[in-house]
N, C-alpha and C positions, 0 to 999 in steps of 0.2 A: 906428715901425711895430711893432717887437718889443715895446715897452712896452704898446702898445694891445692886442696879441695876448695877452700874458701877464698884465697887471695890470688889465684891465677887470673890474669887479665883476659877478658873476652871482649868481643865486639859489643858496642852499646846501641846498635841500631834499633833493636827491639824495644829497649827502654825509652829511647828518644821518641819513636813513633807512638808508643803507648801513651807517653805524656801528652802528646797532642790530642789523641782520641779521648783520653781521660779528662783533660781540661775542657774539651768541647762538651762531653757528655755531662759533666757535673754542672756546667753552665746551663745546659738545656734543662737539667733536673730542677735547678733553681727558678729559671724563667717560666717553665711550664707550670710549676706549682702556683705561680701568680696568675697566669692567663687561663688556667683551667679552673680557677676558683678554689684550689686545694688550701691555699693559705687562709683565705677568708672563712672557709667552712670549718677548718680545724683549729685555727689560732686566733681568729678575730671574733666570729659569731658566738662561740661557746662562752658561757659565763666563767668557766675555768677549765683547765686542762688536767688530765690525769698524768702527772709526771712520774718518772721512775721514783719509787719510794726512797726517800732520803735526799731528793733533789728538789724539794719544795721551793727553794730560793730561785729556781729557774722559772720565770713566768713570761708570757708573751708581752711584747711592748704594747702600750696603750694605743687606742685608735687604729690608724692604718700603719702603725710602726712596723709590723711584721712584713708588710708588702715591701717597704723600703729595705728592710733587713734582707729579704730574699733577693731583691734587686742587687744589693751590694755583694751578696754571695755569688750571684751570677757573674758579676764583673770580675771578681777574684778568680772564678773558674776560667774566664777568657784569658786572664793574665797568666794562669798556669798553662793554658794551651799555647800561647805565643812565647812563653818563657821569659816574661818580664817580672823582675823581682820575684823569681820563682819560689824560693823558700818562704819568703814573707807571705806571698799570695796563697801558697799551699797551707801555711800555718793558719792564716785568717779563715780560709774556707773551712778547714778541718775543725777549727775551734767553734765556728758558728754552726756548722752542721751538727757537731756533737751536742751543743747546747740545745738545739731544736730536737734532736733525737731523744735526749733525756727529759725534755720538757713535756712531751706528750706521747702517749702510747695507744691512743684510740686507733691510730693508723699504723700500728706496729707492723714491721716487715723485717724479716731476717736480712733482706738486701740492704735495708737502711743501716743495719749494724755492720754489714760488710763494707759499705761505703765509709763508715766512720773509721774502721780499721785501715782501709786503703789510704785514707787521707794521712793517717799517722805514718804508714809505711812510706808513702811517696814523699813525705817531708824529709825522710832520711836519705833518700836515693838521689844520686847525681844525675837527675833526668834532664838537666838544663845545659849539659856540656856541648850540645850540638843542636842545630836547628832551633835556636832561641835568640831572643833579643838580648838576653844577658850575655850569651857567647859572642854575639855580634858587637856589642858595646865593649866587652872585655875579652879580647882574643886569648888572654892568658889562661882562661878556664876551659878553653876548647879541648875536648878529648874525643877520640873515636873508640875508646875502650872503657871498661869498667871492671871492678873486681867481681869474681864469679858469685860471691855471697849475695849480691843483688839479685841475680837470676834465681838462686836457690831460695831466697826469702819469698819471692813472689810465687814460685811454683809450689813450694811446700805449703804456703798459706792456702792456695787454691786446692791442693790435694786434700787438705784437712776439711775444707768446706764441702767438697764434693763427696768425700768418703762418708762423713757423718750424715749428709743428706740422704745417701743411699741406705745406710744402716737404719736410719730412722723409719724408712719405708717398710721395713720387714716387720710388719705386724698384721694381724688377721684381716682387718677391714681394708687394708691396701692390697694384700695378696689375693684376696678373693674378689677384688674389683668393686667392693661396696662403696668405698669413698670415691674412686674415680667416677663411678656411675652417678653418685650423689652430686659430684661436682659438675658433670656434663649436663645434668638436668637443668642447671642454672643457665646453660648456654644454648638451650634448645631453640631460642628465637633468633640466634645469630644468623645473619645473612649468609646464604649459600651452604654453610657447613653445619648449621644447627641441627638439622635432621640427621645428617651423617654421623654426628657425634653421639647419637642415641643408640647406635647399633651395639648389641651386646659385646661383640669382639673388640670394639674400640676401647672399652674400659680395661680389658686385659692387656691390650697393646700399650696403653698409656701406663698401666701399672708396672709392667715388666720392662718396657723400654726405659722408663724413668729410673728404675733400680739399677739396671745394667749400664745405662749411660753415665749416671753419677759415679758409679763404682769404677768404671773402666776408662772414662774419657781422658783423664790426665795420663795414665799409663800408656794408652794407645797413641796419644799425641807425642809422648817421649820417644816412641819407637818409630824410626824412619819409615819402615815398611808399612805401618798402619796409619801413619800421620794423616795422609790425605783422606782416608776413609773416616777417621775420627773427626776431621775438619768438616766434612760434608754432613756427618751426623749431627755435629754441633750447630751447623747452620739451620738444619731442619728443626732441631729441638728448641733452639732459642727463638727462632722466628715463630714457631708454633705457640710458644709461651707468650710471646709479645702480642700476637693477634688474638689468641683465645682469652688470655688472662689479663692483658693490658696492664703490665707491671712496670711501665715507665722505661727508664734507660737501661735497666739491668740486663736484659737479654743481649743488648748491644755491647754493654761493658764486658759481659762474659765472652762475647766473640772477639772483642779487642784483646783480651788476654792471650788468645791463641797465637798472637804474633810472637810471643816469647818462645814458641816451640819451633819456629822456622829459622833456617840459617840466614846469616847476615846478607849473603849474596841475593837471596830471594827478597828479603825486606828492602834492600837498596834498590833492586830492580823495579819494585812496584811503588815504593813510597819515598825513597831518598835518592833520586837520580843525581842530585847535586853532590852526593857523597860518593866520590869515585873510588875511594879505597875502603877496604874493610880490614879489621884488625885480626891477625892470626899469629902473632909472635909468641903468645903464651907465656909472657913474663910473670914471675911471681914477686909481687911487691907487698911486703908485710908492713902495714901502717902502724903508727905509734899507738893507735887506739885499739889494737888487736884484742887485748884481754877484755876491755870494756865491751867491745862488739860481741865477742863470743858469749859473755855473760848475759848481755841483753837478749841475744837471739835465743839462748837457752831458756831464760825466764819467759820470754814472749811465747815460745812454742809449748812450754809446759802449761802455761795458762790456756792456750788455745786448744790443747788436747784435753785438759782437765775439765774446763767449764761445761762442755757438752755431756760429760759423764756424770755430772753431779746429781741428776734426777734419779740415778740408780741407787743413790744413798738416801733418798727421801721416800718416806712411806707412800704407798699407793701408786696408781698409774698416772704418769705425767699427762696423758691425753685427757684425763678427767680433772685432775687438780690444777694443771697448768704450772705447778711448782717445778722449776728447773726447765721450763719450756724456752724461755727467751735466752738469747746468746748461745744457742745450741744447734743451729743449722737444721732445725726441725721445720722444714719448709713445705707448705701446702699439704698437710698430712690429715687434716680432719675438718669437718664442718660442724659448727655448733650453733644451736639456737637455745634460748632460755627465757624464762619469766622470773621476775623477782618482785617482791613487795617489801618495802621498808616500813617498819612500825617504830615510832618514837614514843617512849613512855617517860613522863617526867617522874623522877624519883620522889618517893614520899606521897605521891598522889595516884589517882587512877586515870589521870588525863592521858589519853592515847591519841596519837595523830598518825594517820596513814599517809605517806608521802606520795605526791604525784610527781614521778620522776621527770615527766615531760617538761615541767616548769623549770627544771635545773639543767637538763642535758640535751644535747643535740641528737639527731637521729643516729649518727654514727656512734656517739658515746653510749646511747641506749643499747645499741646492738652489742658493743664490746662489753659493757657492764654486765649484760645478762648471763655471760658464761665465764667471766674472769674473776676468780675469787679475790685477787689482790685489788682489783678496781672496786669490787663490792665493799671490801674493807675500807678503802680510801674514801668512798662516798659516805660510809657510816661515820668516819672520822670528821668529814666535812659537816655533816648534819649535827654531830655533837658540838663542834665549834660554833656553828651558826646559832644553835639554841643557847650556848654558853654566853654569847654576846648579848642575848636577851635576858640574861640572868637566870637561866634555867639549866639545871643539872639533869641530863637525860640518859636513858638507856636506848640502844638502837638494836632492834631485832630484824632479821631478814628471813623471809620464806622464799627460797629460790629452787627452781627445777631446771634441768638442762637435758637436751637431747643431743646425742653425738652421732653424726653421719646419718641423720634421719631416723634413728632408733627411737624408742619410747622415751618419754620424759621421766627423769628420776630426780629425787631431792638432792640438792648440791650443798646447801647450807643448813647447819643445825639451827632450827628456829628458836631454840631455848637459850642460845648464847648471846650475851650482850656484846656485840662487836665494837661498841664504843669503848669498852673496857679492855679489849684485846690488843696485844702487841703483834706486829707482823714479824714473822721469822723468815729470813732469807734462805737459810740453808737447812731447814728442817721442816717437817710437816706441821701445818697449822690444824689443830685438832677439831676446830669448828667446821672444817670442810669434811662433809660426810664421805664415807667410802664409796668408790665407784660400784655400779651394779655388778660388775664382773668380780670384784673383790668379795 
């Protein structure tokens, strides 16, 4: 039964067309990061980046090296699109993207994490067996079919992302429209739609359409009778997000995924007119790597299902502490602002220095630092190391307050704890983060 489910051959038109879209979009992502100044603002101008804790060895290249780095990434994206040295190109782009993802988190976005996972997935998939330079140069690899586990892998990963995104929205500030209203206030100056977005009913429409779209989109796409309606809803949802929130390629990447839900005849009609035949034999071919593949998929999806749940096992509210927030599909859930003051005290003396954060950090880093305890801890460690280079053994104290979704400011950091002496705990609560006001 499992073999029939995983290894039955199906038409590969969806995968082939998706590879073309995927390659184009990841190339655009790399090139636009250069031309919009994102690379310069986030990887060149800052004195240092806030890497994921434990990945300090990943640092930006000196000078304008990161511009060349992204240009090379863009070229690899184009090679994925045309299917030239597909697996090598996909591996290189994925490795380079993962390195940048772990290198800085001031511009953290769950979509960046999704792209990292997709690069890993696409590396495994036979997406170059048709409509590729590889298949043109080596006709022996041409195929019009693929094993069904490929389709299952993609769809199940999407389902996990959307489902967790929906569940995460079920909290008071989302359900009563507080956060959508807070978010729309930042868009009031938008041309044409800014005033419209301020209507009270809009916040509730955004709140509940968001919950139900994320929860039902994949199931409705799977059912033939509702597929076209789900497709239309997806177009509206993702284009709205693209225009209002300006989140790069990801709305279009989400639309590209929908191709996996349409039959091969439809895909060939619109995108692969040169592919006159489609596969419908339904053969079951069990590969030699059967057991390894099943084990890999089981481990992959256990991790994907478990990671977003970890915050439930960490003390206090993830919306306040941020512990367990990343890698959890908690997308666009809250708005935070904060203030913090770092005080450095040399041990054995009464010498006290209050740090001017602006001398160290970019505007974006300052904004992220103000409400992210892990980044506050990292900055404290950096100050400790900087003073150690001067021969001074110091303690670092922080007074920090945070406002969530426009609410009152409340203390976030225990001002009596020396953060320079603390260790960061990845999977349990860090006690120097004060309880949320609701707790």
